[in-house]
C-alpha positions as CSV (number, residue, x, y, z in Angstrom):
1,M,0.0,0.0,0.0
2,S,1.6,3.3,-1.1
3,K,-1.1,5.6,0.3
4,T,0.2,7.9,3.0
5,G,-2.3,10.8,3.2
6,L,-5.8,12.0,2.4
7,F,-7.3,13.9,-0.6
8,S,-9.8,16.7,0.0
9,L,-12.7,14.4,-0.8
10,E,-11.5,11.7,1.5
11,L,-11.2,14.2,4.3
12,A,-14.8,15.3,3.7
13,A,-15.8,11.6,4.1
14,I,-13.9,11.4,7.4
15,M,-15.5,14.6,8.6
16,N,-18.9,13.1,8.0
17,E,-18.1,10.2,10.2
18,L,-16.4,12.4,12.9
19,Q,-19.6,14.5,13.5
20,T,-20.5,11.9,16.1
21,L,-17.6,13.4,18.2
22,A,-19.6,16.6,18.9
23,Q,-19.9,16.9,22.7
24,A,-17.1,14.4,23.4
25,K,-14.7,15.4,26.2
26,I,-10.9,15.6,25.7
27,T,-9.6,13.6,28.6
28,S,-5.9,13.3,27.6
29,I,-3.4,14.1,24.8
30,H,-0.3,12.2,23.8
31,Q,2.3,12.6,21.1
32,F,4.2,9.8,19.4
33,G,6.8,11.5,17.2
34,P,4.9,13.3,14.4
35,E,1.6,11.7,15.5
36,F,-0.9,12.9,18.1
37,L,-3.6,11.1,19.9
38,F,-6.5,12.8,21.5
39,Q,-8.2,10.5,24.0
40,L,-11.9,11.4,24.2
41,H,-14.9,10.3,26.3
42,Q,-18.3,10.4,24.9
43,A,-21.6,9.6,26.7
44,G,-22.9,6.2,25.6
45,K,-19.7,5.3,23.8
46,G,-17.0,5.5,26.4
47,K,-13.4,6.1,25.3
48,L,-12.5,7.1,21.8
49,L,-9.1,7.8,20.2
50,L,-8.7,10.6,17.6
51,R,-5.5,10.2,15.6
52,I,-4.0,13.3,14.1
53,V,-0.9,13.3,11.8
54,P,-0.2,16.8,10.6
55,G,0.0,17.0,6.8
56,K,-1.3,13.5,6.5
57,L,-4.2,12.0,8.4
58,L,-7.1,12.5,10.7
59,G,-9.4,9.8,12.0
60,L,-10.5,7.5,14.8
61,T,-8.1,4.7,15.8
62,K,-8.0,1.7,18.0
63,K,-4.2,1.8,18.3
64,K,-2.5,3.3,21.3
65,E,1.3,3.1,21.7
66,A,3.1,3.2,25.0
67,A,3.2,6.8,26.3
68,L,6.4,8.8,25.7
69,K,7.8,11.8,27.6
70,P,5.6,14.7,26.5
71,T,7.2,17.4,24.4
72,E,6.7,21.1,25.2
73,F,4.0,21.4,22.5
74,C,2.2,18.3,23.9
75,L,2.2,19.9,27.3
76,Q,0.8,23.1,25.8
77,L,-2.0,21.1,24.1
78,R,-2.9,19.5,27.5
79,R,-2.9,22.9,29.2
80,W,-5.3,24.5,26.7
81,L,-7.5,21.6,25.7
82,E,-7.7,18.8,28.3
83,G,-11.0,18.8,30.0
84,G,-12.6,20.7,27.1
85,I,-15.7,19.6,25.2
86,I,-15.6,19.4,21.4
87,T,-18.6,21.4,20.4
88,S,-18.2,21.3,16.6
89,L,-15.9,19.8,13.9
90,R,-15.8,21.1,10.3
91,Q,-13.7,21.0,7.2
92,K,-12.7,24.5,5.9
93,E,-14.7,24.5,2.7
94,A,-13.0,21.9,0.5
95,E,-9.5,22.6,1.8
96,R,-7.5,20.0,3.7
97,I,-8.0,21.9,6.9
98,V,-10.1,20.9,9.9
99,V,-11.3,23.2,12.7
100,L,-12.3,21.8,16.0
101,E,-14.2,24.1,18.4
102,V,-13.4,23.3,22.1
103,D,-15.4,24.7,25.0
104,K,-13.4,24.2,28.2
105,K,-15.8,25.5,30.8
106,G,-18.8,26.7,28.9
107,E,-17.6,30.3,29.2
108,K,-17.1,32.4,26.1
109,E,-13.6,33.4,27.1
110,D,-12.6,29.7,27.5
111,R,-13.4,28.6,24.0
112,F,-10.6,27.6,21.7
113,L,-10.1,26.5,18.1
114,V,-7.8,23.6,17.1
115,I,-6.8,24.1,13.5
116,I,-5.4,21.0,11.8
117,E,-3.6,21.5,8.5
118,L,-3.3,18.3,6.4
119,F,-1.5,19.8,3.4
120,S,2.2,20.3,2.8
121,K,4.2,19.7,6.0
122,G,1.1,20.1,8.1
123,N,0.5,21.8,11.4
124,I,-1.6,21.9,14.5
125,I,-2.5,25.3,15.8
126,V,-4.5,26.3,18.9
127,T,-6.1,29.8,18.9
128,D,-8.5,31.7,21.0
129,Q,-12.0,32.5,19.7
130,N,-10.5,35.5,17.8
131,Y,-8.0,33.3,16.0
132,V,-5.0,34.6,17.9
133,I,-2.4,31.8,18.0
134,L,-1.8,30.5,21.6
135,T,0.5,27.5,20.6
136,L,1.4,25.6,17.5
137,F,3.3,22.5,16.4
138,E,5.6,24.4,14.0
139,Q,6.2,28.0,13.2
140,Q,5.9,28.5,9.5
141,E,6.6,31.3,7.0
142,W,4.6,31.4,3.8
143,K,4.6,33.9,0.9
144,D,1.3,35.4,1.9
145,R,1.1,34.6,5.6
146,Q,3.1,33.7,8.7
147,V,2.0,31.2,11.3
148,K,3.5,31.9,14.7
149,R,2.5,32.4,18.3
150,G,0.8,35.7,19.1
151,E,-0.2,36.4,15.5
152,K,-3.7,36.1,14.2
153,Y,-4.1,32.9,12.2
154,L,-4.9,33.4,8.6
155,F,-6.3,30.6,6.5
156,P,-4.5,30.0,3.2
157,K,-6.1,31.4,0.1
158,A,-8.9,29.0,-0.8
159,G,-9.1,27.2,-4.1
160,A,-12.3,26.2,-5.9
161,N,-14.8,24.5,-3.6
162,W,-15.8,21.4,-5.4
163,K,-18.6,20.8,-2.8
164,Q,-20.5,23.9,-3.7
165,I,-19.3,24.9,-7.2
166,T,-22.0,25.9,-9.6
167,G,-22.2,24.9,-13.2
168,E,-21.4,28.5,-14.2
169,E,-18.3,28.6,-11.9
170,L,-17.1,25.2,-13.2
171,A,-17.5,26.3,-16.8
172,A,-15.5,29.5,-16.0
173,L,-12.8,27.6,-14.2
174,L,-12.3,25.1,-17.1
175,S,-12.4,27.8,-19.8
176,K,-9.5,29.6,-18.1
177,S,-7.5,26.4,-17.5
178,G,-4.2,25.9,-19.2
179,K,-4.0,22.2,-18.3
180,R,-3.4,19.7,-21.0
181,N,-6.7,17.8,-20.5
182,L,-9.9,17.8,-18.5
183,V,-8.9,15.2,-15.9
184,T,-5.7,17.1,-15.0
185,A,-7.7,20.4,-14.6
186,L,-10.2,18.7,-12.3
187,A,-7.4,17.0,-10.3
188,T,-5.4,20.2,-9.7
189,E,-7.7,23.3,-10.1
190,L,-10.7,21.7,-8.5
191,G,-8.5,20.0,-5.9
192,L,-9.9,16.5,-6.4
193,G,-6.7,14.6,-7.0
194,G,-6.1,12.3,-10.0
195,L,-8.0,9.3,-8.7
196,Y,-11.3,11.1,-8.0
197,A,-11.0,13.4,-11.1
198,E,-10.9,10.2,-13.2
199,E,-13.8,8.7,-11.3
200,L,-15.8,12.0,-11.8
201,C,-15.2,11.8,-15.6
202,I,-16.4,8.1,-15.6
203,I,-19.5,8.9,-13.7
204,A,-20.3,11.9,-15.8
205,D,-19.5,10.0,-19.0
206,V,-17.2,12.8,-20.2
207,D,-13.9,12.1,-22.0
208,K,-11.1,12.8,-19.6
209,V,-8.7,13.8,-22.4
210,L,-10.8,16.7,-23.7
211,L,-9.2,20.1,-23.5
212,P,-10.8,21.9,-20.5
213,A,-12.0,24.8,-22.7
214,Q,-13.7,22.3,-25.1
215,V,-16.1,20.9,-22.5
216,S,-19.7,21.6,-23.6
217,P,-22.5,23.1,-21.5
218,F,-24.1,19.7,-21.5
219,Q,-20.9,18.0,-20.2
220,I,-20.6,20.7,-17.5
221,T,-24.0,19.8,-16.3
222,S,-23.1,16.1,-16.3
223,L,-19.9,16.9,-14.3
224,R,-21.8,19.0,-11.8
225,R,-24.4,16.2,-11.3
226,A,-21.5,13.7,-10.8
227,L,-20.0,15.9,-8.1
228,T,-23.4,15.8,-6.3
229,H,-23.4,12.1,-6.6
230,L,-19.9,11.9,-5.0
231,L,-21.1,14.0,-2.1
232,N,-24.0,11.6,-1.6
233,L,-21.7,8.6,-1.7
234,I,-19.5,10.0,1.2
235,M,-22.4,10.9,3.5
236,I,-22.1,7.4,5.0
237,P,-18.8,6.2,3.7
238,Q,-17.2,2.8,3.9
239,G,-13.7,1.6,3.4
240,Y,-12.8,0.1,0.0
241,F,-9.3,-1.3,-0.4
242,Y,-7.5,-1.3,-3.8
243,P,-3.9,-2.2,-4.5
244,D,-2.7,1.4,-4.1
245,E,-5.7,3.3,-2.7
246,I,-8.3,3.2,0.1
247,T,-11.5,5.0,-1.0
248,P,-14.7,5.9,0.9
249,F,-16.9,4.5,-1.9
250,P,-16.5,1.8,-4.6
251,L,-14.6,2.8,-7.8
252,T,-16.4,2.2,-11.1
253,N,-15.3,-0.9,-12.9
254,Q,-12.9,-2.0,-10.2
255,Q,-13.1,-4.8,-7.8
256,A,-12.3,-4.0,-4.1
257,L,-9.9,-6.3,-2.3
258,Q,-11.6,-5.7,1.0
259,I,-14.5,-3.6,2.4
260,T,-14.8,-2.2,5.9
261,V,-18.0,-0.9,7.6
262,S,-16.5,2.5,8.3
263,Y,-14.1,4.6,6.3
264,A,-12.2,5.5,9.5
265,E,-11.5,1.8,10.1
266,A,-9.8,1.7,6.7
267,V,-7.9,4.9,7.1
268,D,-6.5,3.6,10.4
269,T,-4.5,1.1,8.4
270,I,-2.6,3.8,6.5
271,I,1.1,4.2,7.5
272,P,1.9,7.9,6.9
273,F,5.6,7.4,7.3
274,P,6.6,4.0,6.0
275,K,9.8,2.7,7.6
276,S,12.3,1.6,5.0
277,S,14.3,-1.6,5.6
278,P,18.1,-1.2,5.9
279,Y,18.3,-3.9,3.2
280,L,16.2,-2.0,0.7
281,G,19.2,0.1,-0.5
282,K,21.3,-3.0,-1.0
283,I,18.4,-4.8,-2.8
284,S,17.9,-1.8,-5.1
285,Q,21.7,-1.7,-5.8
286,L,21.7,-5.4,-6.7
287,Q,18.6,-5.0,-8.8
288,H,20.3,-2.2,-10.7
289,T,23.4,-4.3,-11.2
290,L,21.3,-7.2,-12.4
291,I,19.5,-5.0,-14.9
292,Q,22.9,-3.7,-16.2
293,Q,24.2,-7.3,-16.5
294,E,21.1,-8.5,-18.4
295,Q,21.4,-5.5,-20.8
296,A,25.1,-6.4,-21.3
297,I,24.2,-10.0,-22.1
298,V,21.6,-8.9,-24.6
299,E,24.1,-6.5,-26.3
300,Y,26.8,-9.2,-26.3
301,Q,24.4,-11.7,-27.9
302,Q,23.4,-9.2,-30.5
303,S,27.0,-8.3,-31.2
304,S,27.9,-12.0,-31.4
305,V,25.1,-12.7,-34.0
306,E,26.2,-9.6,-36.1
307,N,29.9,-10.6,-36.0
308,R,29.1,-14.2,-36.9
309,H,27.0,-13.0,-39.8
310,R,29.9,-10.7,-40.9
311,G,32.3,-13.7,-40.7
312,E,30.1,-15.9,-42.7
313,L,29.8,-13.2,-45.4
314,I,33.5,-12.8,-45.6
315,Y,34.1,-16.5,-45.8
316,E,31.5,-16.9,-48.6
317,N,33.1,-14.0,-50.6
318,Y,36.7,-14.6,-49.6
319,A,38.0,-15.2,-53.1
320,A,36.3,-12.2,-54.6
321,L,37.5,-10.0,-51.7
322,Q,41.1,-11.2,-52.0
323,K,41.0,-10.4,-55.7
324,L,39.6,-6.9,-55.0
325,L,42.2,-6.2,-52.3
326,A,45.0,-7.3,-54.7
327,A,43.7,-4.9,-57.4
328,I,43.5,-2.1,-55.0
329,Q,47.1,-2.6,-53.9
330,E,48.2,-2.6,-57.5
331,W,46.3,0.6,-58.4
332,K,47.6,2.3,-55.3
333,Q,51.2,1.5,-56.0
334,Q,51.0,2.5,-59.7
335,H,48.7,5.5,-59.7
336,G,47.7,6.5,-56.0
337,W,44.4,6.6,-54.2
338,E,42.7,9.0,-56.6
339,V,42.9,6.3,-59.3
340,V,41.8,3.7,-56.8
341,A,38.7,5.7,-56.1
342,Q,38.0,6.2,-59.8
343,E,38.4,2.5,-60.6
344,L,36.3,1.4,-57.6
345,Q,33.4,3.6,-58.6
346,K,33.1,1.6,-61.8
347,L,32.3,-1.6,-59.8
348,P,28.5,-2.1,-59.1
349,K,28.9,-3.6,-55.6
350,I,31.0,-0.7,-54.2
351,K,28.6,1.3,-52.1
352,Q,30.8,3.8,-50.4
353,I,34.5,5.1,-50.6
354,N,36.2,7.1,-47.9
355,L,39.6,8.3,-49.1
356,K,40.3,10.1,-45.8
357,E,40.0,7.0,-43.7
358,K,41.0,4.6,-46.6
359,T,37.9,2.5,-46.3
360,I,35.3,1.1,-48.7
361,I,32.0,-0.6,-48.2
362,V,31.2,-3.6,-50.4
363,E,27.8,-5.1,-50.9
364,C,27.9,-8.9,-50.5
C-alpha cells in the first residue's frame, strides 16, 4: 500500500463520520513522534481515540502506543485543551484543513479553536476564539502569511470549492484552465486529485482527455451532477481497499480487495511514514546491477550474432574480396588513391568510398 495521506474528498468523508464526536470530552493528549492522539470520552460510547498526523491523516483509531515523555508542545495542548468539550468539527470549505471548536468550561472566554492542517508539511494550531495563536506545532513562514505564536491565524487562500461549485463557476474555471486535459484540470484546479478526477469523468461519461476549454455546457451539467453524486456517496462512507488506494466508496469498474464498515477503520490502516528496511538500499543496488548485466548480455548476444554474420559473409566471398584487395594494392602502387577511387566507382557492388579513412563498403 503506497497511500500515505488524504485527498480533500477523503477528508470530507472522514469529517462526515467524525460528526459523532460533537460533545465528546478531551480527557488526555499524547504525542508519538509526528503523530498525536486525543483521548476522548463520549456519553454512551465511552473512550474514543482521535488520531492526528499533521500534513497526512485524521481519523479514529483503536491503536495506542506506550506513552512517551511529552514534548513542550504536547504539554501546551494539554494545558489549553484537556477537560474541554468538542462542540463542533468542520472542514474548511473543500480545503485539507479541519477546525475543532473546544469549549473548556462553557464560558465564552474559554473557547478555543484547534486548526489541523493536512496539506504540505502540516500543522496543529491552537487559537483563542478570535484566531490569535496560543500555541502551535511548528512556526511557518509562507509567501502570503506567517504562522507563529501571538499572531492572528490566517487561512491559506482557498481554491475552488468542489462541494458547492455551480455549473457556471465550473465552466468559467475550465475555460481559463491551461492544463493539457480535463482530468488534470479537475485534479489540480478543482482539488480532487487524480484518482477522483478520473472517477468523476467516468460517472459523468465525459472524455477525460478533452481540452478543458472544449467541455460543452451539457458536459458541464453532467460533471456537476457527478459531483453531487460523489457528495451523496461520502455521506455514510465505507472503506474500499484497492492495490494502491483506500477509498470511501467503490470505484467504477474496479473490484475492491476488502471492504470495511466505516471509512475511519480503513484509514486507520494507512502508514503515513513507511519505515524503510536497511536492506532496501542493497536490494535496489543489486537489482540495478542485475539489470545492467542483463542488458550487457543482450548486447553481447546481438554483437555475437552480427559478428558471426559478418564472418560468414567474408568466408563466402573470400576469393572475390582477396582479388579486390590485390587490385586495390596494385592501383595504389602504380597510380595512387585517386585512381583507386575512380576504378572502384566503376564496380557495381562498391557502395561507399572514404579516401580520408582509406575505407570502402562492399555489398555482399
